[in-house]
N, C-alpha and C positions, 0 to 999 in steps of 0.2 A: 791610549795615553801615552805622550813622549816622555822621554827622560828628564827634558826641562821641565815639565809639567809635573813629573813625579817629584823632581827636586826641590820646586817652588811649593810644592802642597805639603812636603815633609820636611822643609827647610834644611835641605842638605845641599853640597855643590854638586852642581851639575857633572863637572869633572870627575868627583869620585864614582858615580854612576857609569860614566863612558869608560874610565880606568877599569874598574872592576870587569865589566863585560868585555874589556879587550877591543871595543869598537872606538873607532876615530870619531873625534865630535864634529869634524867639518863634513857638512853635506848629510849628517844623520839626526841633527836637531828637529826634523821636521816630522820624521818617521816615527809610527809609533812601535811600541815594544814588539807588538805582532809582526809588524813589517821588518823590525830588525831581526825577528827571528828566521823569519824568510830568507831575506837577504844574504844573512852570514850563515845560514844552515844550522841553527844553535838548536839546542833542547828547550823546548819553552817551561820545563819544570827547573832546568839549571839555572836560567836565564832569571826567572822569579825569585829562587833562592839566592841566587848573587844581589839580585836588587835588595832583597829583604835583610839581606847581612848588612850592606851598606846603610840601610837605614836605621838599622839597629845600632851599628857602630858609631854612625855619626850623631844620632839623638841621646847617645848615651845610654842604650836600651840595657834590660837585665843580662847580666854577665852569665858565662856559662857556669852552671850548678847552681842558680838562682839564689834566692835568700838574699837575707841582709846580713852584713858583716857584724 
């Protein structure tokens, strides 16, 4: 999956994903997350967690501590 695909699928801004991963958008829009991990020598688990954090933040996901106010 590419970051633009993830952004569209989850309704979050592409720029937020690229920014969170500190990866330039230019030239990387068509690369899969796996390809980005290799290209930028990143830890796959850390990349996945960073993407998940963006999805939760941008979608207004559960707050730390859970529960309802």
